C-alpha positions, 0 to 999 in steps of 0.5 A, a space after each residue: 500500500 502507498 504511504 498515503 493510505 497508511 498515514 494515520 493522521 491524514 484526515 487531520 490535514 486532507 479531505 477524503 478527495 485529497 484536497 488540503 484542509 485549511 486549518 489556520 489554528 495549526 499552521 503559521 503564516 510562513 508555511 503559506 508562502 509558495 515555493 516561488 515566493 520563497 525562492 524570490 526571498 532566497 534571491 534577496 530581490 523583489 524584481 528581476 533586476 535586483 534578484 540574484 537569480 538569472 530570472 530573465 534567462 530562466 535560472 529561477 524557473 529551472 531551479 523551481 522545476 528541479 526543486 519541485 521534482 525533488 519534493 514530489 510526494 510519491 517517491 516514484 515520481 521523484 527524479 533519480 540522482 542521475 536525472 537531477 544531475 542532468 537537469 537544466 538547472 544543474 547543467 546551465 547554472 549549478 555546475 558551471 558556477 561550481 567549476 568557476 569556484 574551483 578555478 578561483 580556489 586554484 588561483 587564490 
């Protein structure tokens, strides 16, 4: 059986149809911030011009897609480590940044 079916406290958080029960008594406001907003906060910017992510070039969108694939509820829906390493975010932004850091370390 799926973990969802075995979860004893599921009815405290979800309706029988799987929709979330909005219980403001149990949840604090920060939990309600969507992933996209949390990423803006991490990038410390309110606009594409002030954000540390390459918003216009697609970095933020690629990172959000990567994180969502890692946070999938169903384990079988999550990407494998190999798929993560070949994701758009890792190939275009993370690995090149890591390689630049390695070079800076060698030259320091």
